C-alpha positions, -999 to +999 in steps of 0.1 A: -079-440-059-095-435-025-113-404-038-128-424-067-140-451-042-156-424-020-173-409-051-186-443-062-199-451-027-216-417-024-232-421-058-246-455-049-259-441-016-276-412-034-292-435-059-306-457-031-319-427-011-334-413-043-353-446-049-366-445-014-379-410-019-396-420-052-414-449-034-425-425-006-439-401-032-457-429-050-473-442-018-485-407-009-499-402-043-518-435-041-532-425-007-544-392-021-559-408-053-576-441-044-595-440-077-563-452-094-561-484-072-538-495-045-500-489-046-482-520-057-446-527-046-423-536-074-418-573-077-447-581-054-483-591-060-500-616-082-485-624-115-449-621-105-443-658-100-431-651-064-463-662-046-467-628-030-504-625-037-533-631-014-539-666-027-511-684-008-530-717-012-526-715-049-489-711-046-486-741-023-505-762-048-482-751-076-451-759-055-464-794-048-471-801-084-435-792-095 
């Protein structure tokens, strides 16, 4: 039982570390190849509905209307 718990915890940790490595590689690729545009974080930026874009005023107006 404890061994399975350690295996599951280790697997989750490895997945998280793997995702961090993927993000690091993607950022490095974006720096080396600016012709493809800026690196965008998942879930951020315009169009996500989270008001993370540069036009914060637009988000404030939308929040007031609702």
